[in-house]
C-alpha positions in Angstrom: 56.1 -89.3 44.8 55.2 -92.0 42.3 52.0 -92.7 44.1 50.4 -89.4 44.0 51.4 -88.4 40.4 50.2 -91.8 38.9 47.6 -91.2 36.1 45.3 -93.7 37.8 45.4 -91.8 41.1 45.9 -88.2 40.9 42.8 -87.3 38.5 40.7 -89.7 40.7 41.6 -87.6 44.0 41.1 -84.4 42.4 38.1 -84.9 40.0 35.5 -85.7 43.1 32.2 -84.1 43.4 32.6 -80.7 45.8 36.5 -81.4 46.0 36.0 -84.1 48.3 39.1 -85.8 47.6 41.2 -82.4 47.8 41.8 -82.6 51.7 43.5 -85.9 51.4 45.6 -85.1 48.4 46.6 -82.1 50.0 47.8 -84.0 53.1 49.8 -86.4 50.8 51.5 -83.6 48.9 52.6 -81.9 52.2 54.0 -85.1 53.4 56.1 -85.3 50.2 57.1 -81.7 50.6 58.2 -82.0 54.3 60.1 -85.1 53.4 61.9 -83.4 50.6 62.5 -80.0 52.3 65.6 -80.8 54.1 67.3 -82.1 50.9 66.3 -78.9 49.2 67.6 -76.7 52.1 71.2 -78.5 51.8 73.9 -76.4 50.3 74.7 -79.2 48.1 72.4 -82.0 46.9 73.2 -85.5 45.8 72.0 -86.7 42.5 69.1 -88.7 44.2 68.0 -85.3 45.7 68.4 -83.4 42.5 66.1 -86.1 40.9 63.5 -85.6 43.7 63.3 -81.9 43.3 62.8 -82.4 39.5 59.9 -84.7 40.5 58.5 -82.5 42.8 58.7 -79.5 40.2 56.9 -81.9 37.6 54.2 -82.7 40.0 53.4 -79.1 40.5 53.7 -78.1 37.0 51.2 -81.0 36.3 48.5 -79.6 39.0 49.2 -76.1 37.5 48.1 -77.2 34.2 45.3 -79.4 35.0 44.0 -78.5 38.8 45.1 -74.7 39.2 42.0 -74.4 41.4 43.7 -76.9 43.7 46.9 -75.0 44.1 45.3 -71.7 44.5 43.1 -72.9 47.1 45.9 -74.5 49.1 48.6 -72.0 48.1 49.5 -70.9 51.6 50.3 -74.3 53.1 51.9 -75.4 50.3 54.4 -72.5 50.0 54.8 -72.9 53.9 56.2 -76.5 53.0 58.6 -75.3 50.4 62.0 -73.8 51.4 62.3 -70.2 50.9 65.6 -71.0 48.5 63.5 -72.9 46.1 62.1 -70.0 44.2 61.2 -71.6 40.9 59.2 -74.4 42.7 57.1 -71.5 45.1 56.6 -69.5 41.8 54.9 -72.4 40.3 52.4 -72.7 43.1 52.3 -68.5 43.4 51.3 -68.5 39.8 48.2 -70.6 39.9 44.8 -69.1 39.5 41.4 -70.7 39.0 40.5 -71.3 35.3 37.1 -69.7 35.7 38.5 -66.1 36.2 40.7 -63.9 34.0 43.8 -62.3 35.6 43.4 -58.6 36.1 44.8 -56.2 33.6 48.4 -55.4 34.8 48.1 -52.0 32.7 44.4 -50.6 33.5 43.3 -47.3 32.1 42.1 -46.3 35.5 42.5 -47.5 39.1 38.7 -48.1 39.2 39.3 -50.9 36.7 41.9 -52.6 38.5 39.8 -52.5 41.7 36.7 -54.2 39.7 39.1 -56.9 38.7 40.5 -57.6 42.1 36.9 -57.7 43.8 36.6 -61.5 43.6 37.4 -63.2 46.6 39.8 -65.9 46.6 39.0 -69.5 47.9 41.7 -70.3 50.6 41.5 -73.5 52.2 44.5 -73.6 54.1 44.4 -73.7 57.7 46.4 -70.8 58.3 44.6 -69.5 61.4 45.9 -72.3 63.4 49.3 -70.9 63.1 48.0 -67.7 64.9 47.2 -69.3 68.1 50.4 -68.8 69.6 50.6 -65.4 68.6 48.0 -63.9 70.9 45.0 -63.9 68.1 42.9 -62.2 70.7 45.2 -59.1 70.8 45.4 -59.4 66.7 41.4 -59.2 66.7 41.4 -56.3 68.9 43.9 -54.4 66.8 41.8 -55.3 63.7 38.7 -54.0 65.1 40.2 -50.7 65.9 40.6 -51.2 69.6 44.5 -51.5 69.7 47.0 -49.2 70.4 50.7 -48.9 70.1 51.4 -51.3 73.2 49.0 -53.9 71.5 50.9 -53.7 68.3 54.3 -54.0 70.0 53.1 -57.3 71.8 52.1 -58.6 68.8 55.6 -57.8 67.1 57.1 -59.5 70.1 55.2 -62.9 69.3 56.8 -63.0 65.8 60.4 -62.7 67.1 62.5 -65.7 68.5 65.9 -66.7 69.0 67.8 -67.3 65.6 67.5 -70.8 64.5 70.1 -72.8 62.3 69.6 -70.5 59.4 70.1 -67.5 61.5 66.4 -66.4 61.1 65.3 -64.3 64.1 61.6 -64.0 62.8 58.8 -67.0 62.8 58.1 -66.6 59.0 55.0 -69.0 58.9 53.3 -67.2 61.7 54.2 -63.6 60.0 52.9 -64.9 56.7 49.6 -66.0 58.3 49.2 -62.8 60.3 49.9 -60.9 56.8 47.1 -63.0 55.2 44.8 -62.8 58.3 45.0 -59.1 58.4 44.4 -58.5 54.6 41.5 -60.8 54.9 40.0 -59.1 57.9 40.4 -55.6 56.6 39.0 -56.4 53.1 36.1 -57.8 54.8 35.7 -54.8 57.0 35.8 -52.3 53.7 33.2 -54.8 52.0 31.0 -54.4 55.2 31.3 -50.7 55.0 30.3 -50.5 50.9 33.5 -48.3 50.6 34.5 -47.5 47.1 38.0 -47.2 48.0 39.5 -50.5 48.8 41.7 -49.5 51.7 42.3 -46.5 53.9 45.6 -45.5 55.4 43.6 -45.2 58.8 42.2 -48.7 58.7 43.7 -50.7 61.8 45.1 -53.5 59.5 46.9 -51.2 57.4 48.4 -49.4 60.6 49.5 -52.9 61.9 51.4 -53.8 58.6 52.9 -50.3 58.6 54.1 -50.7 62.2 55.7 -54.2 61.6 57.4 -52.9 58.4 59.0 -50.2 60.2 59.8 -52.1 63.5 61.2 -55.0 62.1 64.9 -55.3 61.0 65.0 -56.5 57.5 68.5 -57.4 58.0 68.0 -59.6 60.8 70.4 -57.7 63.3 
Protein backbone atom coordinates (compact mmCIF):
# COMPACT_ATOMS: atom_id res chain seq x y z
CA UNK A 1 0.00 0.00 0.00
CA UNK A 2 2.86 2.37 0.80
CA UNK A 3 4.51 1.55 -2.52
CA UNK A 4 1.60 2.06 -4.89
CA UNK A 5 0.49 5.28 -3.18
CA UNK A 6 3.96 6.86 -3.07
CA UNK A 7 4.22 10.26 -4.76
CA UNK A 8 7.26 9.09 -6.74
CA UNK A 9 5.59 5.86 -7.91
CA UNK A 10 1.87 6.32 -8.54
CA UNK A 11 2.13 9.30 -10.96
CA UNK A 12 4.98 7.64 -12.86
CA UNK A 13 2.82 4.56 -13.43
CA UNK A 14 -0.31 6.40 -14.52
CA UNK A 15 1.15 9.33 -16.46
CA UNK A 16 2.54 7.21 -19.30
CA UNK A 17 2.06 7.39 -23.09
CA UNK A 18 -1.11 5.57 -24.15
CA UNK A 19 -1.62 4.30 -20.61
CA UNK A 20 1.30 1.86 -20.83
CA UNK A 21 1.66 1.74 -17.06
CA UNK A 22 -2.04 1.22 -16.36
CA UNK A 23 -2.16 -2.62 -16.60
CA UNK A 24 0.75 -3.04 -14.16
CA UNK A 25 -0.71 -0.58 -11.67
CA UNK A 26 -4.09 -2.29 -12.05
CA UNK A 27 -2.54 -5.63 -11.07
CA UNK A 28 -0.87 -4.06 -8.03
CA UNK A 29 -4.12 -2.44 -6.92
CA UNK A 30 -6.00 -5.73 -7.29
CA UNK A 31 -3.30 -7.47 -5.25
CA UNK A 32 -3.85 -4.96 -2.45
CA UNK A 33 -7.63 -5.33 -2.58
CA UNK A 34 -7.48 -9.13 -2.68
CA UNK A 35 -5.18 -9.11 0.36
CA UNK A 36 -7.39 -6.69 2.28
CA UNK A 37 -10.73 -8.27 1.32
CA UNK A 38 -10.81 -10.97 4.06
CA UNK A 39 -10.24 -8.31 6.72
CA UNK A 40 -13.01 -6.12 5.29
CA UNK A 41 -15.45 -9.04 5.32
CA UNK A 42 -14.90 -9.78 9.01
CA UNK A 43 -17.71 -8.81 11.37
CA UNK A 44 -15.23 -7.05 13.65
CA UNK A 45 -12.00 -5.52 12.41
CA UNK A 46 -8.92 -5.00 14.58
CA UNK A 47 -7.31 -1.58 14.69
CA UNK A 48 -4.71 -2.51 12.08
CA UNK A 49 -7.41 -3.65 9.66
CA UNK A 50 -9.33 -0.40 10.12
CA UNK A 51 -6.13 1.46 9.27
CA UNK A 52 -5.76 -0.69 6.15
CA UNK A 53 -9.33 0.14 5.15
CA UNK A 54 -8.72 3.86 5.57
CA UNK A 55 -5.53 3.56 3.52
CA UNK A 56 -7.34 1.82 0.66
CA UNK A 57 -10.07 4.45 0.76
CA UNK A 58 -7.51 7.27 0.58
CA UNK A 59 -5.76 5.67 -2.40
CA UNK A 60 -9.06 5.38 -4.27
CA UNK A 61 -9.96 8.97 -3.41
CA UNK A 62 -6.57 10.07 -4.77
CA UNK A 63 -7.22 8.16 -7.98
CA UNK A 64 -10.74 9.62 -8.19
CA UNK A 65 -9.36 13.15 -7.92
CA UNK A 66 -6.26 12.89 -10.12
CA UNK A 67 -6.82 9.86 -12.38
CA UNK A 68 -10.57 9.26 -12.77
CA UNK A 69 -10.02 7.82 -16.25
CA UNK A 70 -8.11 4.91 -14.70
CA UNK A 71 -10.88 4.10 -12.23
CA UNK A 72 -13.62 4.33 -14.85
CA UNK A 73 -11.69 2.12 -17.28
CA UNK A 74 -11.06 -0.63 -14.70
CA UNK A 75 -14.14 -0.13 -12.53
CA UNK A 76 -15.53 -3.63 -13.14
CA UNK A 77 -12.57 -5.66 -11.90
CA UNK A 78 -11.85 -3.22 -9.06
CA UNK A 79 -15.42 -3.42 -7.78
CA UNK A 80 -15.32 -7.23 -8.03
CA UNK A 81 -12.33 -7.22 -5.66
CA UNK A 82 -14.15 -5.05 -3.10
CA UNK A 83 -16.57 -6.83 -0.73
CA UNK A 84 -20.19 -5.81 -1.21
CA UNK A 85 -20.33 -4.71 2.41
CA UNK A 86 -17.78 -1.93 1.72
CA UNK A 87 -20.37 0.40 0.22
CA UNK A 88 -18.38 3.59 0.70
CA UNK A 89 -15.28 2.21 -1.02
CA UNK A 90 -17.30 0.82 -3.93
CA UNK A 91 -19.14 4.11 -4.38
CA UNK A 92 -15.83 5.96 -4.75
CA UNK A 93 -14.97 3.73 -7.71
CA UNK A 94 -18.45 3.92 -9.22
CA UNK A 95 -18.49 7.72 -9.04
CA UNK A 96 -15.46 8.05 -11.34
CA UNK A 97 -15.87 9.36 -14.87
CA UNK A 98 -13.34 10.70 -17.41
CA UNK A 99 -12.53 14.36 -16.98
CA UNK A 100 -13.00 14.92 -20.72
CA UNK A 101 -16.77 14.40 -20.57
CA UNK A 102 -19.66 16.07 -18.79
CA UNK A 103 -22.11 14.06 -16.75
CA UNK A 104 -25.56 13.78 -18.34
CA UNK A 105 -28.18 16.16 -17.06
CA UNK A 106 -30.24 14.21 -14.48
CA UNK A 107 -33.28 16.36 -15.24
CA UNK A 108 -33.47 16.69 -19.05
CA UNK A 109 -36.39 18.50 -20.59
CA UNK A 110 -36.90 15.62 -23.04
CA UNK A 111 -35.86 11.98 -23.20
CA UNK A 112 -34.07 12.67 -26.48
CA UNK A 113 -31.63 14.96 -24.68
CA UNK A 114 -30.86 12.26 -22.13
CA UNK A 115 -30.14 9.67 -24.84
CA UNK A 116 -27.75 12.07 -26.58
CA UNK A 117 -25.78 12.57 -23.35
CA UNK A 118 -25.55 8.81 -22.85
CA UNK A 119 -24.40 8.04 -26.39
CA UNK A 120 -20.66 8.13 -25.60
CA UNK A 121 -19.27 4.60 -25.37
CA UNK A 122 -17.23 4.18 -22.17
CA UNK A 123 -13.78 2.61 -22.08
CA UNK A 124 -13.81 -0.72 -20.21
CA UNK A 125 -10.40 -2.36 -19.82
CA UNK A 126 -11.42 -5.06 -17.33
CA UNK A 127 -11.41 -8.60 -18.75
CA UNK A 128 -14.98 -9.28 -17.68
CA UNK A 129 -15.54 -11.68 -20.60
CA UNK A 130 -13.13 -14.16 -19.01
CA UNK A 131 -15.60 -14.68 -16.17
CA UNK A 132 -18.18 -15.94 -18.66
CA UNK A 133 -16.14 -18.85 -20.01
CA UNK A 134 -17.71 -21.21 -17.49
CA UNK A 135 -21.21 -19.83 -18.03
CA UNK A 136 -21.67 -21.19 -21.57
CA UNK A 137 -20.73 -18.09 -23.54
CA UNK A 138 -21.83 -19.76 -26.77
CA UNK A 139 -25.40 -20.15 -25.50
CA UNK A 140 -25.34 -16.55 -24.30
CA UNK A 141 -24.27 -15.33 -27.74
CA UNK A 142 -27.02 -17.42 -29.35
CA UNK A 143 -29.57 -15.71 -27.13
CA UNK A 144 -28.22 -12.22 -27.79
CA UNK A 145 -28.29 -12.85 -31.55
CA UNK A 146 -32.00 -13.66 -31.35
CA UNK A 147 -31.54 -17.41 -31.86
CA UNK A 148 -32.36 -18.45 -28.31
CA UNK A 149 -35.45 -19.62 -26.51
CA UNK A 150 -36.66 -20.08 -22.96
CA UNK A 151 -34.72 -23.33 -22.71
CA UNK A 152 -31.44 -21.56 -23.51
CA UNK A 153 -32.25 -18.77 -21.06
CA UNK A 154 -33.00 -21.40 -18.43
CA UNK A 155 -29.62 -23.05 -19.06
CA UNK A 156 -27.87 -19.69 -18.68
CA UNK A 157 -29.72 -19.06 -15.42
CA UNK A 158 -28.67 -22.48 -14.09
CA UNK A 159 -25.00 -21.59 -14.64
CA UNK A 160 -25.40 -18.59 -12.30
CA UNK A 161 -26.53 -20.68 -9.33
CA UNK A 162 -24.24 -22.70 -7.08
CA UNK A 163 -24.24 -24.23 -3.63
CA UNK A 164 -24.53 -21.58 -0.87
CA UNK A 165 -21.12 -20.30 0.20
CA UNK A 166 -19.99 -19.25 3.68
CA UNK A 167 -21.99 -16.02 3.36
CA UNK A 168 -25.11 -17.94 2.32
CA UNK A 169 -25.00 -16.62 -1.26
CA UNK A 170 -26.57 -18.95 -3.83
CA UNK A 171 -25.70 -16.91 -6.90
CA UNK A 172 -22.35 -16.45 -8.62
CA UNK A 173 -22.27 -12.67 -8.25
CA UNK A 174 -19.07 -11.99 -10.28
CA UNK A 175 -20.41 -13.99 -13.26
CA UNK A 176 -23.85 -12.40 -12.91
CA UNK A 177 -22.28 -8.92 -13.00
CA UNK A 178 -20.16 -9.87 -16.02
CA UNK A 179 -23.19 -11.30 -17.82
CA UNK A 180 -25.17 -8.11 -17.20
CA UNK A 181 -22.36 -5.93 -18.57
CA UNK A 182 -21.79 -8.24 -21.56
CA UNK A 183 -25.51 -8.25 -22.36
CA UNK A 184 -25.71 -4.47 -22.13
CA UNK A 185 -22.71 -3.83 -24.38
CA UNK A 186 -23.86 -6.42 -26.94
CA UNK A 187 -27.39 -5.04 -27.06
CA UNK A 188 -26.12 -1.46 -27.38
CA UNK A 189 -23.85 -2.52 -30.25
CA UNK A 190 -26.80 -4.12 -32.06
CA UNK A 191 -28.87 -0.95 -31.61
CA UNK A 192 -26.01 1.15 -33.00
CA UNK A 193 -25.65 -1.20 -35.98
CA UNK A 194 -29.34 -0.79 -36.78
CA UNK A 195 -29.09 3.01 -36.46
CA UNK A 196 -32.20 3.00 -34.30
CA UNK A 197 -33.30 6.25 -32.73
CA UNK A 198 -34.67 4.45 -29.67
CA UNK A 199 -31.97 3.10 -27.30
CA UNK A 200 -33.62 -0.23 -26.53
CA UNK A 201 -36.71 -2.19 -27.42
CA UNK A 202 -38.60 -4.60 -25.14
CA UNK A 203 -38.25 -7.13 -27.95
CA UNK A 204 -34.44 -7.06 -28.00
CA UNK A 205 -33.01 -10.49 -27.04
CA UNK A 206 -30.76 -8.92 -24.41
CA UNK A 207 -33.68 -7.15 -22.76
CA UNK A 208 -35.67 -10.40 -22.78
CA UNK A 209 -32.77 -12.22 -21.08
CA UNK A 210 -32.42 -9.64 -18.30
CA UNK A 211 -36.18 -9.67 -17.73
CA UNK A 212 -36.13 -13.47 -17.57
CA UNK A 213 -33.33 -13.51 -14.99
CA UNK A 214 -34.98 -10.76 -12.93
CA UNK A 215 -38.25 -12.68 -12.71
CA UNK A 216 -36.67 -16.14 -12.30
CA UNK A 217 -34.18 -15.52 -9.52
CA UNK A 218 -35.28 -15.42 -5.90
CA UNK A 219 -33.86 -12.15 -4.59
CA UNK A 220 -34.17 -13.36 -1.01
CA UNK A 221 -31.94 -16.31 -1.80
CA UNK A 222 -34.39 -18.99 -0.70
